[in-house]
N, C-alpha and C positions, 0 to 999 in steps of 0.2 A: 667174398664172391666165390670162394672155392667150393661152396655148397651147391653151385649150379648143377654140377654133374649128378648129384643125388636126386635132383628134382625132375630129371628127364624121364619120360614115359614113352609109350608106344604110339602116341598120337602123331599127326603130321608135324613136320619139323618146326614150322612157325608156332604151332601150339605148344610144342615142347619148350621152345625158347621162351615163349610168353609165360608159361607156368613156372619155369625156372627163375626168371627175373622177378615175377610176382611173389614167389615164395621168399626171395631175398628181401624184397621191399617190405612185405608184411611182417616178417620176422625181425625187421630193423637191422639186418646185416649190411644193408646199404643205407648210409646216413642221409637224412634230408639235406638236399643241396649238393650231394655228391654227383660228380659227372659220370655218365654211363657211356663209355667208349665202345663203339660198335666193334672195332677191331679186337679189343681185349676180350669182350664177351664172346665174339665169334671163335676166337682161339681157345678159350676155356671150354666152350661147348662143342668144339670141333665141327662147326658149321660155317657156311658162308655168311657174309655180312647181310645178305638180302633178308633172310628170316629174322635176323636180329633187328634190322630196321623196321620190319613189319610188326614185330612184337613191341618195340618201343612206341610206334605210332598207336598201336592198340592201347597200350598202357597210358599214353597221353590222353586218349579218349576216355579212359577210366578215371582220369584225374590224379594218377599216381606219378606221372612223368611230365615234365615240361620241356619244350624246345626253345632254346634261346638263339636269336639270330647270330649266325657266324660262330657259334660256340658249341652247338650240339645239344644232346639230351642230358637232363639232370633229374634226379629224384626230387619230387615236389616238396616244398616247404609249406606246411599247412597253416592257414590263417584262421582267425575266428570266424570270418565270413564263410569260409569253406565248411566249417562245422555246422553253422546255422543253416546254410543252403542245403547241405546233404540231408540233414535230419528233417527239414521241411519237406523235401521231396519224398523221403522214406515214409513220413507220416501219411502222405497222400497215397502213395502207391502200395506200400506194404499192407496197410490196413485193408485196402480194397482187395488185394490178393488174398489176404487171410480170410476175408468174408467169402470169397469165391472158393477157397480151398477147404473150408470147414466140413463140407459134406462129401468131399471127394477123397479124403485120405483113407486108404484101405487099412483094414485091421492089421494086416501083416506089417505094414510100415509103422503103424501106431505102436506096435510091440517093440520095434527097433528104438523108437524114442523113449518108450517106457523103460527099456533096459538101460539106456543112458542115464536116466534119472536115478534108477536104483544104484548104478555104479557110482554116481556122484555122492549119494547119501552114504555110501560105504567108504568113502575116501576122505583124506584130510591133507593139509599141507600142500606141497607141490603137486602131488598126485591129484588132489581135488581140483586145483587150478587147471590142470591139463584136461581132466574129464569134463569140467564145466565148459571149457572152450569147445570141446567136441560137441557137447549138448547145445551150446549156443549156435554153432555152425549148423547143426542138424535141424534144429527147429526152424531157423530162418530159411534154410534150404528147402525144408518140407513145404513151407508156405509157397515158395516160388514154384516148386516142382508140381504141386497139385492145384495150382490156381486155374489151370485150364487155358493159359495164354502163354505161349512160348516166348513171345517178344517181351512180355512183362517179366517173365522168369529171367531172361537175359539181363534186363535192366536192373532187376533186384540183385542179381549175382554181382554185377559191376559195383553197385552201391555198397554191398556187403564187404567186398574187397577193400574199398576205400575206407569204410567204417572200421574194419579190422586194422588197417594201416594207422588211422588216427588213434585208435584205442591203444595200440602198442607203443606208438611213438610218444604219446602224451600222457600215458598212464602206467602206473605200476599195476600189473595184472592182479596181484593179490588183493588190492583194494576193492576191486569190482567183483571178484569171483562170487562171493556169498550173496551179495545183493542181486547180481545178475541171475544166479540160480533161482533164488526165491521168486523173482519176477517172471522168469521163463516158465517155471513150474506152474505158476498160477495161470499164465496164458495158455499153456498146453492143456491144463485141466478144463478150462472153459471151452477150448476147441473140441476136446473129446466129448464133452457134454452137449455140444451143439449150441452153446449159449453165445450167440453172436454179439449181443449187446455187452455182456460182461467181457468177452474176449476183446472187442473193440476198445472198450474203456481201458482195459489192462495193457493192451498193446500200445495205445496212444500214450499212456502214462509211462510205460517202459521207454519208449523212444524219446519222450520229453526228458526223462530222467537222465538218459545217456547223454543227450545234447547238453543239458545243464551241467552235468558233472565234468564233461570234457571242456566246456567253456570255462568253468571255474579253475580247472587245473591249467588250462592254456593261459589264462589271464594271470594266474599266480606265477607260472614259470616266467612270463615276460616281465612281470613286475619285479621279480628277483633279479633278472638280468639288467634291468634299468637301474637297480640299486647298486650294482657292482661299480667299483671305482674305475675311472677311465684309464 
């Protein structure tokens, strides 16, 4: 939790606190099930407890934090139902957003995404994983940013944060990096070509693959825990 300070920016206080805690959750610096104490976070960030409480409420709405009666806020423990439900919603909303965005993405922004692809191709090892994650974030953010619907963009951003949380908590990132890159590159190529049908098929397949891989890993982890001696 000592990395909170590095995540602060120039946005309003509650937004700063939200971004700081979100970064810690997504990067798995706060373990699932760990208690989030308002007073401790407020002291670390040098803010009052009010923006901390607001940030935790917002993270609760995002599905990353849960409040337990008389006990306070805790980092969420993800279940298999959470994975299925999230990707079911993403399949509906994100495909629609991508269809709406396909003709709206300006050439200047397309070059930004193209440059990320080039940087991924030129990298390997840990460097490739980090660049692929940046490409992953950018292509999904692009769909939201250019779908023409600010409310839909906000919903997609919340779901992406939860998806990133699930991916990092339940997966070794190296296992997904190459597969993700290949799928995202194909989706982006279809978007640039204006091929809605191909893009829709590829995006649906990508989201289904991510759901299935997460479920496989989640079930394997829990099966291993059940096999441990009492």
